[in-house]
TIDO-957499 format. One record per residue: y, z, x of N, C-alpha, C in turn; residue in one letter. Coordinates in nm, 2 decimals. Example, Ala and Ser with C-alpha at 12.3 -4.5 7.8 and 13.67 -1.06 7.14 Angstrom:
REM residues 2
<node n_yy="-0.57" n_zz="0.78" n_xx="1.32" ca_yy="-0.45" ca_zz="0.78" ca_xx="1.23" c_yy="-0.33" c_zz="0.78" c_xx="1.32" code="A"/>
<node n_yy="-0.22" n_zz="0.71" n_xx="1.28" ca_yy="-0.11" ca_zz="0.71" ca_xx="1.37" c_yy="0.00" c_zz="0.79" c_xx="1.29" code="S"/>
END
This chain:
REM residues 115
<node n_yy="2.29" n_zz="-0.27" n_xx="-0.32" ca_yy="2.21" ca_zz="-0.27" ca_xx="-0.44" c_yy="2.07" c_zz="-0.22" c_xx="-0.41" code="A"/>
<node n_yy="2.02" n_zz="-0.15" n_xx="-0.51" ca_yy="1.88" ca_zz="-0.09" ca_xx="-0.50" c_yy="1.78" c_zz="-0.20" c_xx="-0.51" code="Q"/>
<node n_yy="1.67" n_zz="-0.20" n_xx="-0.43" ca_yy="1.57" ca_zz="-0.29" ca_xx="-0.44" c_yy="1.49" c_zz="-0.27" c_xx="-0.57" code="P"/>
<node n_yy="1.44" n_zz="-0.38" n_xx="-0.63" ca_yy="1.36" ca_zz="-0.37" ca_xx="-0.75" c_yy="1.23" c_zz="-0.29" c_xx="-0.72" code="T"/>
<node n_yy="1.17" n_zz="-0.23" n_xx="-0.82" ca_yy="1.04" ca_zz="-0.17" ca_xx="-0.80" c_yy="0.94" c_zz="-0.27" c_xx="-0.74" code="P"/>
<node n_yy="0.94" n_zz="-0.39" n_xx="-0.79" ca_yy="0.84" ca_zz="-0.49" ca_xx="-0.74" c_yy="0.86" c_zz="-0.51" c_xx="-0.59" code="E"/>
<node n_yy="0.99" n_zz="-0.52" n_xx="-0.55" ca_yy="1.01" ca_zz="-0.54" ca_xx="-0.40" c_yy="0.97" c_zz="-0.42" c_xx="-0.32" code="R"/>
<node n_yy="0.99" n_zz="-0.30" n_xx="-0.37" ca_yy="0.95" ca_zz="-0.18" ca_xx="-0.30" c_yy="0.80" c_zz="-0.18" c_xx="-0.28" code="Q"/>
<node n_yy="0.73" n_zz="-0.21" n_xx="-0.39" ca_yy="0.58" ca_zz="-0.22" ca_xx="-0.38" c_yy="0.53" c_zz="-0.33" c_xx="-0.29" code="I"/>
<node n_yy="0.60" n_zz="-0.44" n_xx="-0.30" ca_yy="0.56" ca_zz="-0.55" ca_xx="-0.21" c_yy="0.58" c_zz="-0.52" c_xx="-0.06" code="A"/>
<node n_yy="0.69" n_zz="-0.45" n_xx="-0.03" ca_yy="0.72" ca_zz="-0.41" ca_xx="0.11" c_yy="0.61" c_zz="-0.31" c_xx="0.15" code="A"/>
<node n_yy="0.57" n_zz="-0.22" n_xx="0.07" ca_yy="0.47" ca_zz="-0.12" ca_xx="0.10" c_yy="0.34" c_zz="-0.19" c_xx="0.13" code="Y"/>
<node n_yy="0.30" n_zz="-0.28" n_xx="0.05" ca_yy="0.17" ca_zz="-0.35" ca_xx="0.06" c_yy="0.17" c_zz="-0.43" c_xx="0.19" code="V"/>
<node n_yy="0.28" n_zz="-0.51" n_xx="0.20" ca_yy="0.29" ca_zz="-0.61" ca_xx="0.31" c_yy="0.29" c_zz="-0.53" c_xx="0.45" code="R"/>
<node n_yy="0.36" n_zz="-0.42" n_xx="0.46" ca_yy="0.37" ca_zz="-0.35" ca_xx="0.58" c_yy="0.23" c_zz="-0.29" c_xx="0.62" code="R"/>
<node n_yy="0.17" n_zz="-0.23" n_xx="0.52" ca_yy="0.04" ca_zz="-0.17" ca_xx="0.56" c_yy="-0.06" c_zz="-0.28" c_xx="0.61" code="Q"/>
<node n_yy="-0.06" n_zz="-0.40" n_xx="0.54" ca_yy="-0.16" ca_zz="-0.50" ca_xx="0.58" c_yy="-0.11" c_zz="-0.57" c_xx="0.71" code="L"/>
<node n_yy="0.02" n_zz="-0.58" n_xx="0.74" ca_yy="0.06" ca_zz="-0.63" ca_xx="0.86" c_yy="0.02" c_zz="-0.54" c_xx="0.98" code="E"/>
<node n_yy="0.03" n_zz="-0.41" n_xx="0.96" ca_yy="-0.01" ca_zz="-0.32" ca_xx="1.06" c_yy="-0.16" c_zz="-0.33" c_xx="1.09" code="L"/>
<node n_yy="-0.24" n_zz="-0.35" n_xx="0.99" ca_yy="-0.39" ca_zz="-0.37" ca_xx="1.01" c_yy="-0.41" c_zz="-0.50" c_xx="1.08" code="V"/>
<node n_yy="-0.33" n_zz="-0.60" n_xx="1.06" ca_yy="-0.35" ca_zz="-0.73" ca_xx="1.13" c_yy="-0.32" c_zz="-0.73" c_xx="1.28" code="S"/>
<node n_yy="-0.25" n_zz="-0.63" n_xx="1.32" ca_yy="-0.21" ca_zz="-0.62" ca_xx="1.46" c_yy="-0.33" c_zz="-0.60" c_xx="1.55" code="Q"/>
<node n_yy="-0.34" n_zz="-0.67" n_xx="1.66" ca_yy="-0.45" ca_zz="-0.65" ca_xx="1.75" c_yy="-0.46" c_zz="-0.51" c_xx="1.80" code="P"/>
<node n_yy="-0.58" n_zz="-0.45" n_xx="1.80" ca_yy="-0.60" ca_zz="-0.32" ca_xx="1.85" c_yy="-0.57" c_zz="-0.21" c_xx="1.75" code="G"/>
<node n_yy="-0.54" n_zz="-0.24" n_xx="1.63" ca_yy="-0.50" ca_zz="-0.14" ca_xx="1.53" c_yy="-0.61" c_zz="-0.04" c_xx="1.51" code="H"/>
<node n_yy="-0.73" n_zz="-0.08" n_xx="1.49" ca_yy="-0.84" ca_zz="0.01" ca_xx="1.46" c_yy="-0.87" c_zz="0.10" c_xx="1.59" code="R"/>
<node n_yy="-0.86" n_zz="0.04" n_xx="1.71" ca_yy="-0.88" ca_zz="0.12" ca_xx="1.83" c_yy="-0.78" c_zz="0.23" c_xx="1.84" code="N"/>
<node n_yy="-0.65" n_zz="0.19" n_xx="1.81" ca_yy="-0.54" ca_zz="0.29" ca_xx="1.82" c_yy="-0.56" c_zz="0.40" c_xx="1.72" code="L"/>
<node n_yy="-0.61" n_zz="0.37" n_xx="1.60" ca_yy="-0.63" ca_zz="0.47" ca_xx="1.50" c_yy="-0.74" c_zz="0.57" c_xx="1.54" code="L"/>
<node n_yy="-0.85" n_zz="0.51" n_xx="1.60" ca_yy="-0.96" ca_zz="0.60" ca_xx="1.64" c_yy="-0.92" c_zz="0.69" c_xx="1.76" code="A"/>
<node n_yy="-0.84" n_zz="0.63" n_xx="1.85" ca_yy="-0.79" ca_zz="0.72" ca_xx="1.96" c_yy="-0.69" c_zz="0.82" c_xx="1.92" code="L"/>
<node n_yy="-0.60" n_zz="0.78" n_xx="1.83" ca_yy="-0.50" ca_zz="0.88" ca_xx="1.79" c_yy="-0.56" c_zz="0.99" c_xx="1.70" code="S"/>
<node n_yy="-0.67" n_zz="0.96" n_xx="1.63" ca_yy="-0.73" ca_zz="1.07" ca_xx="1.55" c_yy="-0.80" c_zz="1.17" c_xx="1.64" code="A"/>
<node n_yy="-0.84" n_zz="1.13" n_xx="1.76" ca_yy="-0.91" ca_zz="1.22" ca_xx="1.85" c_yy="-0.81" c_zz="1.30" c_xx="1.93" code="L"/>
<node n_yy="-0.69" n_zz="1.24" n_xx="1.96" ca_yy="-0.60" ca_zz="1.29" ca_xx="2.05" c_yy="-0.48" c_zz="1.37" c_xx="1.99" code="E"/>
<node n_yy="-0.46" n_zz="1.36" n_xx="1.86" ca_yy="-0.35" ca_zz="1.42" ca_xx="1.79" c_yy="-0.39" c_zz="1.57" c_xx="1.75" code="L"/>
<node n_yy="-0.30" n_zz="1.66" n_xx="1.77" ca_yy="-0.32" ca_zz="1.79" ca_xx="1.73" c_yy="-0.30" c_zz="1.81" c_xx="1.58" code="D"/>
<node n_yy="-0.34" n_zz="1.92" n_xx="1.52" ca_yy="-0.33" ca_zz="1.94" ca_xx="1.38" c_yy="-0.18" c_zz="1.92" c_xx="1.33" code="G"/>
<node n_yy="-0.09" n_zz="1.97" n_xx="1.40" ca_yy="0.05" ca_zz="1.96" ca_xx="1.36" c_yy="0.09" c_zz="1.81" c_xx="1.35" code="T"/>
<node n_yy="0.06" n_zz="1.73" n_xx="1.45" ca_yy="0.09" ca_zz="1.59" ca_xx="1.44" c_yy="0.02" c_zz="1.52" c_xx="1.33" code="A"/>
<node n_yy="-0.10" n_zz="1.55" n_xx="1.30" ca_yy="-0.17" ca_zz="1.49" ca_xx="1.19" c_yy="-0.11" c_zz="1.53" c_xx="1.06" code="R"/>
<node n_yy="-0.06" n_zz="1.66" n_xx="1.05" ca_yy="0.01" ca_zz="1.70" ca_xx="0.93" c_yy="0.14" c_zz="1.63" c_xx="0.90" code="D"/>
<node n_yy="0.21" n_zz="1.60" n_xx="1.01" ca_yy="0.33" ca_zz="1.52" ca_xx="1.00" c_yy="0.30" c_zz="1.38" c_xx="0.95" code="R"/>
<node n_yy="0.20" n_zz="1.32" n_xx="1.00" ca_yy="0.16" ca_zz="1.19" ca_xx="0.96" c_yy="0.12" c_zz="1.19" c_xx="0.81" code="I"/>
<node n_yy="0.05" n_zz="1.29" n_xx="0.77" ca_yy="0.01" ca_zz="1.30" ca_xx="0.63" c_yy="0.13" c_zz="1.32" c_xx="0.54" code="R"/>
<node n_yy="0.23" n_zz="1.40" n_xx="0.58" ca_yy="0.35" ca_zz="1.42" ca_xx="0.51" c_yy="0.43" c_zz="1.29" c_xx="0.49" code="T"/>
<node n_yy="0.44" n_zz="1.22" n_xx="0.60" ca_yy="0.51" ca_zz="1.09" ca_xx="0.60" c_yy="0.45" c_zz="0.99" c_xx="0.51" code="A"/>
<node n_yy="0.31" n_zz="0.99" n_xx="0.51" ca_yy="0.24" ca_zz="0.90" ca_xx="0.42" c_yy="0.26" c_zz="0.94" c_xx="0.28" code="H"/>
<node n_yy="0.26" n_zz="1.07" n_xx="0.25" ca_yy="0.28" ca_zz="1.12" ca_xx="0.12" c_yy="0.42" c_zz="1.08" c_xx="0.06" code="G"/>
<node n_yy="0.52" n_zz="1.08" n_xx="0.15" ca_yy="0.65" ca_zz="1.04" ca_xx="0.11" c_yy="0.65" c_zz="0.89" c_xx="0.07" code="L"/>
<node n_yy="0.58" n_zz="0.81" n_xx="0.14" ca_yy="0.57" ca_zz="0.67" ca_xx="0.11" c_yy="0.50" c_zz="0.65" c_xx="-0.03" code="L"/>
<node n_yy="0.39" n_zz="0.73" n_xx="-0.04" ca_yy="0.32" ca_zz="0.72" ca_xx="-0.17" c_yy="0.41" c_zz="0.76" c_xx="-0.29" code="V"/>
<node n_yy="0.49" n_zz="0.86" n_xx="-0.26" ca_yy="0.58" ca_zz="0.91" ca_xx="-0.37" c_yy="0.68" c_zz="0.80" c_xx="-0.41" code="D"/>
<node n_yy="0.73" n_zz="0.72" n_xx="-0.31" ca_yy="0.82" ca_zz="0.61" ca_xx="-0.34" c_yy="0.75" c_zz="0.50" c_xx="-0.42" code="L"/>
<node n_yy="0.62" n_zz="0.48" n_xx="-0.39" ca_yy="0.54" ca_zz="0.38" ca_xx="-0.47" c_yy="0.52" c_zz="0.43" c_xx="-0.61" code="V"/>
<node n_yy="0.49" n_zz="0.56" n_xx="-0.62" ca_yy="0.47" ca_zz="0.62" ca_xx="-0.75" c_yy="0.60" c_zz="0.61" c_xx="-0.84" code="V"/>
<node n_yy="0.71" n_zz="0.64" n_xx="-0.77" ca_yy="0.84" ca_zz="0.62" ca_xx="-0.85" c_yy="0.86" c_zz="0.48" c_xx="-0.89" code="G"/>
<node n_yy="0.83" n_zz="0.39" n_xx="-0.81" ca_yy="0.85" ca_zz="0.24" ca_xx="-0.84" c_yy="0.76" c_zz="0.21" c_xx="-0.96" code="A"/>
<node n_yy="0.64" n_zz="0.26" n_xx="-0.96" ca_yy="0.54" ca_zz="0.23" ca_xx="-1.07" c_yy="0.59" c_zz="0.30" c_xx="-1.20" code="L"/>
<node n_yy="0.65" n_zz="0.42" n_xx="-1.19" ca_yy="0.70" ca_zz="0.48" ca_xx="-1.31" c_yy="0.82" c_zz="0.40" c_xx="-1.37" code="R"/>
<node n_yy="0.90" n_zz="0.34" n_xx="-1.28" ca_yy="1.01" ca_zz="0.26" ca_xx="-1.33" c_yy="0.96" c_zz="0.13" c_xx="-1.39" code="R"/>
<node n_yy="0.84" n_zz="0.09" n_xx="-1.36" ca_yy="0.78" ca_zz="-0.03" ca_xx="-1.42" c_yy="0.71" c_zz="0.01" c_xx="-1.55" code="L"/>
<node n_yy="0.70" n_zz="0.14" n_xx="-1.59" ca_yy="0.65" ca_zz="0.17" ca_xx="-1.71" c_yy="0.50" c_zz="0.23" c_xx="-1.71" code="G"/>
<node n_yy="0.45" n_zz="0.25" n_xx="-1.59" ca_yy="0.32" ca_zz="0.31" ca_xx="-1.58" c_yy="0.32" c_zz="0.45" c_xx="-1.61" code="H"/>
<node n_yy="0.24" n_zz="0.49" n_xx="-1.72" ca_yy="0.24" ca_zz="0.63" ca_xx="-1.76" c_yy="0.17" c_zz="0.72" c_xx="-1.67" code="S"/>
<node n_yy="0.06" n_zz="0.67" n_xx="-1.60" ca_yy="-0.01" ca_zz="0.75" ca_xx="-1.50" c_yy="0.01" c_zz="0.68" c_xx="-1.36" code="D"/>
<node n_yy="0.13" n_zz="0.69" n_xx="-1.31" ca_yy="0.16" ca_zz="0.62" ca_xx="-1.19" c_yy="0.08" c_zz="0.66" c_xx="-1.07" code="A"/>
<node n_yy="0.04" n_zz="0.79" n_xx="-1.06" ca_yy="-0.05" ca_zz="0.83" ca_xx="-0.95" c_yy="-0.18" c_zz="0.76" c_xx="-0.95" code="R"/>
<node n_yy="-0.24" n_zz="0.75" n_xx="-1.07" ca_yy="-0.37" ca_zz="0.68" ca_xx="-1.08" c_yy="-0.35" c_zz="0.53" c_xx="-1.05" code="A"/>
<node n_yy="-0.24" n_zz="0.47" n_xx="-1.09" ca_yy="-0.21" ca_zz="0.33" ca_xx="-1.06" c_yy="-0.19" c_zz="0.32" c_xx="-0.91" code="T"/>
<node n_yy="-0.12" n_zz="0.41" n_xx="-0.85" ca_yy="-0.10" ca_zz="0.41" ca_xx="-0.70" c_yy="-0.23" c_zz="0.41" c_xx="-0.63" code="A"/>
<node n_yy="-0.33" n_zz="0.49" n_xx="-0.68" ca_yy="-0.46" ca_zz="0.50" ca_xx="-0.61" c_yy="-0.53" c_zz="0.37" c_xx="-0.63" code="A"/>
<node n_yy="-0.52" n_zz="0.31" n_xx="-0.74" ca_yy="-0.59" ca_zz="0.18" ca_xx="-0.76" c_yy="-0.52" c_zz="0.07" c_xx="-0.67" code="A"/>
<node n_yy="-0.39" n_zz="0.08" n_xx="-0.66" ca_yy="-0.31" ca_zz="-0.01" ca_xx="-0.57" c_yy="-0.36" c_zz="0.01" c_xx="-0.42" code="L"/>
<node n_yy="-0.38" n_zz="0.14" n_xx="-0.38" ca_yy="-0.42" ca_zz="0.16" ca_xx="-0.24" c_yy="-0.57" c_zz="0.11" c_xx="-0.23" code="Q"/>
<node n_yy="-0.65" n_zz="0.12" n_xx="-0.33" ca_yy="-0.78" ca_zz="0.06" ca_xx="-0.32" c_yy="-0.78" c_zz="-0.09" c_xx="-0.29" code="G"/>
<node n_yy="-0.69" n_zz="-0.16" n_xx="-0.36" ca_yy="-0.67" ca_zz="-0.30" ca_xx="-0.33" c_yy="-0.63" c_zz="-0.33" c_xx="-0.19" code="A"/>
<node n_yy="-0.54" n_zz="-0.24" n_xx="-0.14" ca_yy="-0.49" ca_zz="-0.25" ca_xx="0.00" c_yy="-0.61" c_zz="-0.23" c_xx="0.10" code="I"/>
<node n_yy="-0.68" n_zz="-0.12" n_xx="0.07" ca_yy="-0.80" ca_zz="-0.09" ca_xx="0.16" c_yy="-0.90" c_zz="-0.20" c_xx="0.16" code="D"/>
<node n_yy="-0.93" n_zz="-0.26" n_xx="0.04" ca_yy="-1.02" ca_zz="-0.38" ca_xx="0.04" c_yy="-0.97" c_zz="-0.50" c_xx="0.12" code="G"/>
<node n_yy="-0.84" n_zz="-0.52" n_xx="0.11" ca_yy="-0.78" ca_zz="-0.63" ca_xx="0.19" c_yy="-0.78" c_zz="-0.60" c_xx="0.34" code="A"/>
<node n_yy="-0.76" n_zz="-0.47" n_xx="0.37" ca_yy="-0.77" ca_zz="-0.44" ca_xx="0.51" c_yy="-0.91" c_zz="-0.46" c_xx="0.57" code="A"/>
<node n_yy="-1.01" n_zz="-0.43" n_xx="0.49" ca_yy="-1.15" ca_zz="-0.45" ca_xx="0.53" c_yy="-1.17" c_zz="-0.60" c_xx="0.55" code="K"/>
<node n_yy="-1.12" n_zz="-0.68" n_xx="0.47" ca_yy="-1.14" ca_zz="-0.83" ca_xx="0.48" c_yy="-1.07" c_zz="-0.88" c_xx="0.61" code="R"/>
<node n_yy="-0.95" n_zz="-0.83" n_xx="0.64" ca_yy="-0.88" ca_zz="-0.86" ca_xx="0.76" c_yy="-0.96" c_zz="-0.82" c_xx="0.88" code="I"/>
<node n_yy="-1.01" n_zz="-0.69" n_xx="0.88" ca_yy="-1.09" ca_zz="-0.64" ca_xx="0.99" c_yy="-1.21" c_zz="-0.73" c_xx="1.01" code="D"/>
<node n_yy="-1.27" n_zz="-0.79" n_xx="0.90" ca_yy="-1.39" ca_zz="-0.87" ca_xx="0.91" c_yy="-1.36" c_zz="-1.01" c_xx="0.96" code="A"/>
<node n_yy="-1.23" n_zz="-1.04" n_xx="0.98" ca_yy="-1.20" ca_zz="-1.17" ca_xx="1.03" c_yy="-1.13" c_zz="-1.27" c_xx="0.93" code="G"/>
<node n_yy="-1.10" n_zz="-1.22" n_xx="0.81" ca_yy="-1.03" ca_zz="-1.31" ca_xx="0.72" c_yy="-0.89" c_zz="-1.34" c_xx="0.77" code="A"/>
<node n_yy="-0.83" n_zz="-1.45" n_xx="0.73" ca_yy="-0.69" ca_zz="-1.48" ca_xx="0.77" c_yy="-0.60" c_zz="-1.38" c_xx="0.71" code="D"/>
<node n_yy="-0.52" n_zz="-1.31" n_xx="0.80" ca_yy="-0.43" ca_zz="-1.20" ca_xx="0.75" c_yy="-0.33" c_zz="-1.25" c_xx="0.66" code="P"/>
<node n_yy="-0.26" n_zz="-1.37" n_xx="0.69" ca_yy="-0.15" ca_zz="-1.41" ca_xx="0.60" c_yy="-0.20" c_zz="-1.45" c_xx="0.46" code="N"/>
<node n_yy="-0.32" n_zz="-1.52" n_xx="0.45" ca_yy="-0.37" ca_zz="-1.55" ca_xx="0.32" c_yy="-0.42" c_zz="-1.43" c_xx="0.25" code="A"/>
<node n_yy="-0.47" n_zz="-1.33" n_xx="0.32" ca_yy="-0.52" ca_zz="-1.21" ca_xx="0.25" c_yy="-0.40" c_zz="-1.13" c_xx="0.20" code="T"/>
<node n_yy="-0.30" n_zz="-1.12" n_xx="0.28" ca_yy="-0.18" ca_zz="-1.05" ca_xx="0.24" c_yy="-0.12" c_zz="-1.11" c_xx="0.12" code="I"/>
<node n_yy="-0.10" n_zz="-1.24" n_xx="0.12" ca_yy="-0.04" ca_zz="-1.31" ca_xx="0.00" c_yy="-0.13" c_zz="-1.30" c_xx="-0.12" code="E"/>
<node n_yy="-0.26" n_zz="-1.31" n_xx="-0.11" ca_yy="-0.35" ca_zz="-1.29" ca_xx="-0.22" c_yy="-0.34" c_zz="-1.15" c_xx="-0.28" code="A"/>
<node n_yy="-0.34" n_zz="-1.05" n_xx="-0.19" ca_yy="-0.33" ca_zz="-0.91" ca_xx="-0.23" c_yy="-0.19" c_zz="-0.89" c_xx="-0.30" code="T"/>
<node n_yy="-0.09" n_zz="-0.94" n_xx="-0.25" ca_yy="0.04" ca_zz="-0.92" ca_xx="-0.31" c_yy="0.04" c_zz="-0.98" c_xx="-0.45" code="L"/>
<node n_yy="-0.02" n_zz="-1.10" n_xx="-0.47" ca_yy="-0.02" ca_zz="-1.17" ca_xx="-0.60" c_yy="-0.10" c_zz="-1.08" c_xx="-0.70" code="T"/>
<node n_yy="-0.21" n_zz="-1.03" n_xx="-0.66" ca_yy="-0.29" ca_zz="-0.95" ca_xx="-0.74" c_yy="-0.22" c_zz="-0.82" c_xx="-0.78" code="L"/>
<node n_yy="-0.16" n_zz="-0.75" n_xx="-0.68" ca_yy="-0.10" ca_zz="-0.62" ca_xx="-0.71" c_yy="0.03" c_zz="-0.64" c_xx="-0.79" code="I"/>
<node n_yy="0.11" n_zz="-0.74" n_xx="-0.76" ca_yy="0.24" ca_zz="-0.76" ca_xx="-0.83" c_yy="0.21" c_zz="-0.80" c_xx="-0.97" code="L"/>
<node n_yy="0.11" n_zz="-0.89" n_xx="-1.00" ca_yy="0.08" ca_zz="-0.92" ca_xx="-1.13" c_yy="0.03" c_zz="-0.80" c_xx="-1.21" code="F"/>
<node n_yy="-0.05" n_zz="-0.72" n_xx="-1.15" ca_yy="-0.10" ca_zz="-0.60" ca_xx="-1.21" c_yy="0.01" c_zz="-0.50" c_xx="-1.24" code="G"/>
<node n_yy="0.10" n_zz="-0.47" n_xx="-1.15" ca_yy="0.21" ca_zz="-0.37" ca_xx="-1.18" c_yy="0.31" c_zz="-0.42" c_xx="-1.28" code="V"/>
<node n_yy="0.33" n_zz="-0.54" n_xx="-1.29" ca_yy="0.41" ca_zz="-0.60" ca_xx="-1.40" c_yy="0.35" c_zz="-0.59" c_xx="-1.54" code="R"/>
<node n_yy="0.22" n_zz="-0.58" n_xx="-1.54" ca_yy="0.14" ca_zz="-0.58" ca_xx="-1.66" c_yy="0.18" c_zz="-0.46" c_xx="-1.75" code="G"/>
<node n_yy="0.22" n_zz="-0.35" n_xx="-1.70" ca_yy="0.25" ca_zz="-0.23" ca_xx="-1.78" c_yy="0.38" c_zz="-0.26" c_xx="-1.86" code="A"/>
<node n_yy="0.47" n_zz="-0.33" n_xx="-1.79" ca_yy="0.60" ca_zz="-0.36" ca_xx="-1.86" c_yy="0.57" c_zz="-0.46" c_xx="-1.98" code="R"/>
<node n_yy="0.48" n_zz="-0.55" n_xx="-1.96" ca_yy="0.44" ca_zz="-0.65" ca_xx="-2.07" c_yy="0.38" c_zz="-0.57" c_xx="-2.18" code="R"/>
<node n_yy="0.29" n_zz="-0.48" n_xx="-2.15" ca_yy="0.22" ca_zz="-0.41" ca_xx="-2.26" c_yy="0.31" c_zz="-0.32" c_xx="-2.34" code="R"/>
<node n_yy="0.41" n_zz="-0.26" n_xx="-2.27" ca_yy="0.50" ca_zz="-0.17" ca_xx="-2.34" c_yy="0.59" c_zz="-0.25" c_xx="-2.43" code="L"/>
<node n_yy="0.63" n_zz="-0.37" n_xx="-2.39" ca_yy="0.72" ca_zz="-0.45" ca_xx="-2.47" c_yy="0.65" c_zz="-0.53" c_xx="-2.58" code="S"/>
<node n_yy="0.52" n_zz="-0.54" n_xx="-2.58" ca_yy="0.44" ca_zz="-0.62" ca_xx="-2.68" c_yy="0.42" c_zz="-0.54" c_xx="-2.81" code="A"/>
END
C-alpha cells in the first residue's frame, strides 16, 4: 500500500531533523562542503531535489495549489527547528513540535477545499 501524503511528509521532516540531531552533524557538513568536488555536490543537490519533488507531490495530493511555495515554507519550519536543535533544544521535543505544526498546516488545504 502507498503511504499517505501525511506520512511521506512526516518521514521527510523527521529524517532531516534526526540527522541534525546526530553528534557531529554540523562538523561533517562543514568538512564535506570543503572536500567534495563539484560533481559530488551536484549529485547531492540532485538527490535533494528528488526528495523535494516527493514532498511537492504529497502536498499536491493534499490539495495545495502552489505546492512548491508550501514546500519552501515547510523547509523553513524544518530549518528553524534545526537551529533550535543546534542551539541545545531537546531534539525529540523539537521534532514532535515541528511535526505537529507542519502536519496541521498541510492538512489545512484539504479542509479549506472542502469548506
